[in-house]
MIPATI-179435 format. One record per residue (C-alpha): x, y, z. Coordinates in steps of 0.02 Angstrom, whole numbers, plus 32768, in hexadecimal, padded with zeros to 4 digits. Layout:
> c1 / c2 / c3
> X / Y / Z
...
! end
This chain:
> c1 / c2 / c3
> 28DA / AE1A / 575D
> 284D / AE70 / 57BD
> 287C / AF00 / 582E
> 2875 / AEC6 / 58E3
> 2868 / AF4B / 5969
> 28B4 / AF0E / 5A0D
> 28AC / AF58 / 5ABB
> 28E1 / AEB7 / 5B10
> 292A / AED5 / 5BBC
> 28F1 / AF8B / 5BC4
> 2890 / AFCE / 5C5A
> 280E / B054 / 5C3A
> 2790 / B0BB / 5C9B
> 26EE / B0F0 / 5C47
> 2680 / B166 / 5CAA
> 25C8 / B156 / 5C84
> 25F0 / B0AA / 5C3F
> 254E / B054 / 5C6D
> 24E3 / B091 / 5BDD
> 24DC / B0F3 / 5B3C
> 257F / B12F / 5AF1
> 25E5 / B0F7 / 5B87
> 25A2 / B046 / 5B78
> 25C7 / B041 / 5ABE
> 2679 / B07A / 5ADD
> 268F / AFFA / 5B67
> 2654 / AF6E / 5AF5
> 26D1 / AF9A / 5A6E
> 275F / AFA5 / 5AEE
> 273D / AEFC / 5B40
> 2721 / AEAF / 5A94
> 27D2 / AEE8 / 5A6B
> 2814 / AE9A / 5B0C
> 281C / AF2C / 5B85
> 27E7 / AF1C / 5C3B
> 276E / AFAA / 5C5B
> 272B / AFF9 / 5CFA
> 2682 / B04B / 5CDC
> 2649 / B0CF / 5D56
> 25A6 / B12A / 5D7D
> 252E / B149 / 5E0C
> 24BB / B0B8 / 5DDA
> 2511 / B016 / 5E0B
> 2483 / AFA8 / 5DCD
> 2495 / AFEA / 5D1B
> 2552 / AFD0 / 5D23
> 253D / AF1D / 5D60
> 24BF / AEF8 / 5CD5
> 253A / AF39 / 5C54
> 25C8 / AED3 / 5C9F
> 255D / AE35 / 5C95
> 2529 / AE5A / 5BE2
> 25DD / AE72 / 5BA9
> 2628 / ADE2 / 5C0C
> 2642 / AD77 / 5B6F
> 26C5 / ADEE / 5B29
> 2780 / ADD3 / 5B45
> 2794 / AE69 / 5BB8
> 274D / AE79 / 5C67
> 26CB / AEFB / 5C9A
> 26D8 / AF3B / 5D4D
> 2641 / AF9F / 5D8B
> 266B / B027 / 5E0A
> 25E7 / B096 / 5E59
> 2623 / B149 / 5E4D
> 25DB / B1F8 / 5E4D
> 2654 / B250 / 5DD9
> 2623 / B2F8 / 5E21
> 2679 / B2CA / 5EC5
> 2736 / B2CF / 5ED3
> 2738 / B248 / 5F58
> 26D6 / B1D0 / 5EE9
> 274F / B1E9 / 5E5A
> 27E3 / B1C8 / 5ECC
> 2790 / B127 / 5F08
> 276C / B0F6 / 5E54
> 2822 / B102 / 5E22
> 285C / B0A5 / 5EBE
> 27E0 / B019 / 5E9C
> 2814 / B008 / 5DE6
> 28CC / B004 / 5E0F
> 28B1 / AF81 / 5E95
> 2842 / AF0F / 5E2D
> 287B / AF2B / 5D7A
> 2925 / AF80 / 5D82
> 296D / B026 / 5D49
> 28F8 / B090 / 5CDE
> 2929 / B09C / 5C27
> 2891 / B0F8 / 5BE4
> 2805 / B168 / 5C23
> 2762 / B193 / 5BCC
> 270D / B22B / 5C18
> 265C / B209 / 5BDF
> 25EA / B236 / 5C71
> 2585 / B2D4 / 5C54
> 24EA / B331 / 5C8A
> 247F / B3B2 / 5C33
> 240F / B41B / 5CA3
> 23D5 / B4CF / 5C9E
> 239D / B4C2 / 5BE9
> 2339 / B54C / 5B95
> 2354 / B608 / 5B7E
> 23E2 / B63C / 5BEF
> 2382 / B6CE / 5C3B
> 22F4 / B65C / 5C73
> 235E / B619 / 5D03
> 2353 / B67A / 5DA5
> 23FB / B69D / 5DFA
> 23ED / B60E / 5E77
> 23BD / B58F / 5DF1
> 2448 / B5CF / 5D81
> 24CB / B5BB / 5E09
> 2490 / B50B / 5E30
> 248E / B4D7 / 5D79
> 253B / B520 / 5D56
> 2587 / B4CA / 5DEE
> 253C / B422 / 5DBE
> 256C / B42F / 5D07
> 261E / B464 / 5D2A
> 2635 / B3DE / 5DB0
> 25FC / B34F / 5D3F
> 262C / B38A / 5C91
> 26D4 / B3DD / 5CB5
> 2718 / B3C8 / 5D65
> 26FC / B30C / 5D65
> 276E / B2FA / 5CCD
> 27F0 / B36D / 5D1B
> 27F0 / B30C / 5DBE
> 27F4 / B25F / 5D6F
> 287D / B28A / 5CF4
> 28E8 / B2D8 / 5D7C
> 28D8 / B236 / 5DE0
> 2916 / B1C5 / 5D53
> 2991 / B236 / 5CF7
> 2A26 / B21F / 5D6B
> 2A24 / B163 / 5D4E
> 2A11 / B177 / 5C92
> 2AA1 / B1F1 / 5C8D
> 2B0F / B17D / 5CF5
> 2AEC / B0EF / 5C7A
> 2AFE / B160 / 5BE2
> 2A57 / B12C / 5B99
> 29A0 / B152 / 5BAC
> 2904 / B18C / 5B51
> 2875 / B1FD / 5B86
> 27D4 / B211 / 5B25
> 2755 / B297 / 5B4E
> 26A4 / B283 / 5B0D
> 266F / B334 / 5AE5
> 25E6 / B36A / 5A6C
> 25CD / B3CC / 59CE
> 2576 / B443 / 5A46
> 2625 / B471 / 5A7F
> 264F / B4A0 / 59CB
> 25B1 / B502 / 59A6
> 252D / B543 / 5A20
> 249F / B4CD / 5A4E
> 23F7 / B525 / 5A45
> 23BC / B53D / 5AF8
> 2458 / B4E6 / 5B37
> 24CE / B570 / 5B6C
> 2512 / B514 / 5C04
> 252A / B46F / 5BAA
> 2582 / B4C4 / 5B19
> 25FA / B526 / 5B85
> 262A / B48F / 5BEF
> 2649 / B424 / 5B55
> 26AE / B4B1 / 5B06
> 2715 / B4B5 / 5BA6
> 2735 / B3FA / 5B9A
> 276F / B411 / 5AE6
> 27EE / B492 / 5B21
> 2827 / B41C / 5BAB
> 2842 / B398 / 5B25
> 28B2 / B407 / 5ABD
> 2910 / B44E / 5B52
> 2932 / B3A3 / 5B9E
> 296B / B361 / 5AF4
> 29EE / B3E9 / 5AE5
> 2A27 / B3DB / 5B99
> 2A31 / B31E / 5BAB
> 2A58 / B2E5 / 5AF9
> 2B15 / B2ED / 5B16
> 2AFC / B275 / 5BA9
> 2AA5 / B1F5 / 5B3A
> 29F0 / B21C / 5B6A
> 2974 / B23B / 5ADE
> 28D3 / B29D / 5AF8
> 2844 / B2A5 / 5A7B
> 278A / B2C6 / 5A77
> 26F1 / B288 / 5A1B
> 2665 / B304 / 59FB
> 25C6 / B2A2 / 59D9
> 2533 / B2ED / 597F
> 2483 / B2B1 / 59A7
> 2494 / B1FE / 59E5
> 2400 / B192 / 5A17
> 2416 / B181 / 5AD3
> 23AC / B1A2 / 5B6D
> 2416 / B23D / 5B8B
> 23DE / B28F / 5AE8
> 232B / B250 / 5ADC
> 22E6 / B301 / 5AED
> 2327 / B321 / 5A3D
> 2304 / B27E / 59E1
> 2260 / B246 / 5A30
> 2206 / B2DF / 59EE
> 21E9 / B2C5 / 5931
> 21F4 / B37E / 5903
> 2294 / B39A / 5966
> 22E0 / B2FE / 5919
> 22B6 / B336 / 5868
> 22FC / B3E2 / 5889
> 23A0 / B3A0 / 58CE
> 23BE / B30C / 585B
> 236A / B346 / 57BB
> 23F8 / B3B9 / 5787
> 2483 / B33C / 57AB
> 24DD / B2EE / 5717
> 24BD / B245 / 576C
> 2405 / B255 / 5793
> 23F2 / B1DB / 5822
> 23FD / B1DD / 58DE
> 24A8 / B1AB / 5920
> 24BB / B10D / 5988
> 252F / B0EE / 5A1D
> 2591 / B06D / 59B8
> 25C4 / B0F9 / 5941
> 2628 / B144 / 59D0
> 2668 / B0A0 / 5A18
> 26D1 / B06B / 5985
> 2725 / B115 / 5974
> 274A / B11B / 5A2F
> 279F / B072 / 5A2C
> 280D / B0A8 / 599C
> 283F / B14D / 59EF
> 286F / B0F1 / 5A8E
> 28D4 / B06D / 5A32
> 2988 / B070 / 59F7
> 2946 / B07A / 5945
> 2925 / B132 / 596B
> 29D0 / B151 / 59B8
> 29EF / B1EC / 594B
> 2948 / B23C / 5976
> 2938 / B2B8 / 5A06
> 28E0 / B35C / 5A29
> 2856 / B335 / 59AE
> 2799 / B347 / 59B8
> 2743 / B2C7 / 5948
> 2691 / B2FB / 591D
> 2622 / B263 / 5902
> 2582 / B2BA / 58D2
> 2544 / B27F / 5829
> 2592 / B319 / 57DE
> 252C / B394 / 5846
> 25C2 / B407 / 585D
> 2600 / B3F4 / 57AA
! end
């Protein structure tokens, strides 16, 4: 008998779910029967994704949301609970990467602005969203949270100090939440992608020399695809991974091996 992954009846939120890795995760979740709210600032992209995935068993609900704003996240959760029901799973996928380059090249004002933006989107958004849904998960004795981090949170990204430190912070949130909320039935894990072919990472893979430098030393010498993350995410959020928590799964072609 073939292994059948089922998320039927589950309600999930995927931030940044309109494209790239978030879209790939959403597709795997609705394919497995989950009803998924996808959230980002660009409603048109969310609606296009919802239409594209409409043939799957699960429903896709697009919700316009700036994850860097606490009031938007509160509205997101309220909308999901009203239209889909209690939240069983959260995927913190939205991210930004600004202020790249040598750290001393940023003047104090630019540094402050970049830090505030990066922390708001990459760290505080996850904190705020999880704190909104955790009480319900704890009351029901079941829930799963998945943080999309990066191998840049495991080893420094060249010219990416701010991105690396925010992703490292999200990794520590993952482990801390797993220890704190595991006894209440809530699992918390993370996926650390390597170089994946998305609009977000095109600076690295569109330049042939950068691509060769980054991928050439990997044991699997190809550029990762969003689908490589989607399947793993669906498994971690499912009951098939019920004994897995506090883990950071690197999906990177062996780059960190």
